[in-house]
N, C-alpha and C positions, 0 to 999 in steps of 0.2 A: 504494500500500500504506500502510495506517495505521501510525503509529508504535507504538501499542499496540492489539492486538486481543484482545478477550475473546470467545470463541466457544463458545456452548452450555454455559456454565459452570453446573454443578449440584452440590449438596451434599446428601446424605442421611445421616441417622443412624438406621440400622435402617429402620423403615417410615415415618419422619418425614423429609420433604423440606423443607429450609429455604431452598433456592435452586433456582429452576426455569429452566434453560436461558437464562441471562443472556447477552446479546450487547451488546458495546460496541465502538465504533471511535473511538479517541482520537488526535488529531494532536499532533505534536511542539510543545511549548511551551504547550499548553493547561492551564488550571486547571479541573479537573472536580470537582464535589461529588457524592458519593453521599448522598442525602437521603431520610429516611423515619422513621417511628416506630420505637420499640424493637421488636426482633424481626423487622424487615422483611428482613434479610439483608445490610445494607450493610457491617457489620463483618466478617461472614463472607467477603464478596467481597474486602475489603481484605486480610484475613489469607491468603486463597488467593493473591493477587498477591504478597504478601510471602514466601510459602512456609511459613507457620506451620501451615496446614491444607492437606491434599491434597484436590483436587476429586474428586467421584464420577464426573463426566463433564465433557467439554469441554476447552478448551485456552486458554492464555494465551501470546500471542506478542508479544515485544518486539523491534522492528526486524526482524521476520520470523523470529526464533528463539524456539522454545518454551522457557518457563521451567519446565515440569513436570519433576520429577525432580531439580531443582537445590535444594540446601538453602538456607535464607535467606542465609547468609554468602557463598554463591557467586553470588548474584543481583546483588550490588553496588548495591542500592537504598538510598535514604535513608529513614529512618523517624523520625517525631516522635510520641511517645506522649502520651496524655492526662495521664499522671503525670510527664512530662518525662524520667524515667529517667536523671537525671544521676548521675555518680559523686560521692558526697558527700565523699569523702576527697581529691578532686582539685580543683585550682583551675579557674577558668573556662578559662584557657589550656590546661591539661592535658586538660580534658574535650573541648575542640574539636579538639586535635591527636591525640586517641587513634586515630581512624581512619587518619590518615596514618602514625602510628607502626606500626600493625599492617600497613601496606602497605610498610614498609621505606623510607619517604621520609627523606631526610637531615635532620639536625637544623637546618641552616641553611634548607633549603627549608621545613621545617615551621614555623619561626619566621616566615618571610616570609608564608606562606599564612594562618597563624593571625592575624597582624596585620591582613591584608586582611579576613579574616572578621569580626574584632572591629569594624572600622570599618563593614563592611557592615551589621551589626546594631546599630550605635551603642552598642557596649560597650567602646570603646577604652580607657577609664580603669578598667575593672573586671577586667582579665585576671588579676590576682593574687588576686582574691577567691575565696571558696568559695561554693558554691550557697546555703548557709544565710544568707549575707550579702546576698542579692539578693531583689528583689521577685518576685512571680509572673510579671509580664511580662518581667522580665530573665532569669529562668530559662528561660522559653519561648524567648527569643531565643538563649540559649546552645544549647538543644536544636536549634534550627533551624540555627544555624551549624555545629554538629557534624555534622548530617545533610548539609548542603550542601558541606562542605569536601572531601569525597571525590569531588565532581562526579558525583553519581549520574545515571544515565539517567532515573530516575523517583524522585519524592519522594512518600512516602505519609504522610498526616497523619491520625491517629486522634483525632478530637474534640480538637484541640490547644488550644482556647481555653476549654474548658468549665469549667476550674477558676478562671477569672478573674472578677472582679466586672464589672458591666455596663459601666461607663465604660472600664475598662482593656480589656475584651473588644472594645469598639468601636474603640478606638485600635489594638489589635493586629491587627484585621482589615485596617485600612489599611496598617499597617507590613508585615505578612506578604505581602499582595498586591503591595505595591511592591517588596519584596525578590525575590519570585518573578518579577516582570516584568524586574527588572534581570539576574538570572542566567539566566532563560529555561528553567528546569527544568520539564519536564512534571510536573504535580502532580495527585494524587488525594486529596481530603479527605473523610473521613466526618464527617457532622454530622446531628443531629436538629433543628438550629435553622434554620428556613427563612429568617429574616432574614440569617443568616450566609451561607447558600448563595447567596441572591440577590445579596448585596453583593459577594461575592468571586469568583464563578465565571464562566468563559466559557460553560460549559454545565452543566446540572444533570441528573443521573439520579435520577428520583424512583422509589423502590421501595415496593411494598406487598405484603406476604405472600410475599416471595421472588421477586417479578417486577418488572421495570422497566416502569412504566406510562407513562413519558414521559422522553425525553432531548432537551432543547432549551435554547435560550438563556433566561436568567432572565426577561427581559421577555416573551418569547413564552409561557413557562409561566405567568406571572402573569396576563397580559392575556387569554389564550385557553386556559384550563386543560384543556378537552376532556373531562374526566371529573369525576364528582362527587367522587371521592377527591382529585384534584389541586386542585379549587376549594376544598374543605374544608380541606385541609392547608396550602396555600400562601396565607398572608395571611388576611384576613377576608372572608367573602362572604355575601351573602344568597342562599340557594338556594331557588328557587321551583319547586315540583313541581305540575304541572297537566296540561292536555290541549290539544293544538293541534286546532282545528276550523275548518271553512269556514263563513263566514256572509256570504251575499250576494257570493260570489266573493272575499272577503277572508279571509286567514288570521288567526285570533285565538287567542291563548293564554289559556285560561280557567284561573284560579287563585283559589281561595277563592270569594268572591262577586263578584269583578271579572274583567276581561279586558283584554288589551293587543293592539293591532294589530301584526302582524309583517310586516316587509319581506322576510325570507328565505323562500325556497321550501323549507320544511321539510315532511316528511310528516305527515299527521294522526295523532293518537294521543298516548299518554302522553309527556311530555317534561319535562325539568328545565333550568332556566336559572340561570346565575350572574350576579349583579349586585353589583359591588364597592361598598362604602359610599362611597368617595371619588369615585365617578363620579356620584353623585346630588347634585343641587343643590336647596337650598331656594329656592323662587321664589314670586312672586305668582300667585294662582289662574289667571288667563287663560293663563299660559304653562305650566301644570302638565300633566304626563302623568298625574298621580295626586294625589289629595288625601288628607290624613290628619290624625290628632290625635297630638300629642306625648305620650308616656307616660313618657319619661325623658330625662335629659340628663346625661352624665358628662364631666367635664373630664379630658383626657388630656395636658395640657401643650401640645403642638403642635397639638391639635385638640379639638373637642367631638364626642363620640359621642352622636348624637341617636337615640332610639328612637321610631319613629312607627308607630301603628296605622293600617293602610289596608285597603281591601277585598281586597287580595291577601294580607293577613296582616301580621305585624309586620316592618318593615324597619328596618335600622340605616343611618344616614347619618353620614358622617364630614365634619365641617365644619371647615375650616382655622381656626386661632386667629389672628385679625387684630385682637384686642383687643375684639371685640364681647361683649356680655353673653350669658348662657346663654339658650337657648330654653326657656321655662318649660313644665312639664307642663300639659296642657290646651289649649295653643295649637293653632289650626288652621293647617296649613301645606300648601303645594303642593310636590310633588316632580317633578323633571325630570331627564332624562338623554338623552344621545345614543343613537340606535338601536344603534350599535356596542358600547355598554356592556353590553347584554343578550346574554350568550354562552350558546349552546346547549351543554349537557353531557350525558353519558350519563344515560338515564332512571333515576330512583330512586323508583319508585312506593311503596316502603315508607316514604318519609319523610313527615313531616307537611307541611302546606301550605307553611310557611316554616321553614327550618332555618338556624341561624347556624353558619357555618364559621369556625373560628379557627385561627391557627397554633399549633403545639404546641411 
C-alpha cells in the first residue's frame, strides 16, 4: 500500500473541469514535484490535499485513511506558502514554536525542539529576530522549520522559492532538499520551474490541462520525454516533425528536404522526434550525421548556443564552454549524435518542420 494515494481526483466549477481524474501513488519519504504551466491544475491538486478545496470526485488516502471531510487543521500536514506567511509580530523562535504551543506541548519541550529546529535550518543565532530583520532565504527557512517542527506526515510546498533571486533560489534548492532528506518527511512541491523540479525531486508529475501526462524520475522524463508537450516543456529540445518511410528495406525519417536512417522498428507514417541540443556535437565532415551552416551563436556562460541551418531545418546545438572562441555565423559545420539521442515522441503534424522547445 502506498503511503499517499490520490485516486481519480477531479475538480469542476460548474461546467468547467480543471482537474481530470488524477491518480498518484507516493511512497513514504519521497520528494515529489507537481510541475506544469499556469492553469494546469497543480495548485488545485495541492490545495485539495491540504483541505482548502473539496474535490468533485475521487479520494485522497494517507497511510490508508481518507483525508476527505477533515478540515485543514485536523489533517496535521505541514505547509510552506509562496509568501512564507510568517507572523510579523512574533520572533523567529515564536513563529517556529507556534504549532507546538497550539498542541499543548510544555514550555521546556518547546524550547528544546525549537533549538533543534533552528540548528537544522542554520538559524541558531537568529531566534530572537523578527521576520523583517531576515533575508528572503532566512524567512523561507523559518517557514520550513515551523512546518516541520510538528513532525507532519506530509509536507506541502506551494512554489516556496519563487520569491527569491536566482542565486539564492539555487542555494535554497540544495538546502531544502538536504533538510528534507535529513528529516525524511514525505514532500509534495508545486512549481512551474522545470529546473527546480528536476534538481530537487525523486519523481516529477508533469501536468497539462488538468491531466498528468507523465510521472517519472527526473532523468527519465528529461532523456525520454515520450510526448511533444513533455519534450517542449522540460528543458530545451529540437522537435522534428516529419514522416517515417521505407526505402530499400531501411526505415528513414524524412524531415524538410533531408532524411535520417532509423534503427528503431517504428511504424511508417507521421512522426515527431526530440533531439536535445546538448546531445549534438560539432564535428569534422566525415564523421557528421548532418551538415549545416551556422546562422547564430549566443554565449550563455557555461555554454555556447549555436544555431545551425540544415536540410532538416534549423537546429540548436549546445556547446560546452571550454574557453574556445565562438563559432562564427556563416561557418560550415558537421553535426553528430548518438542514435539514442533521437527520441520518438507523440506525433504533432500541426507543427512546423522544426520547433524549438524551451523550459518555461
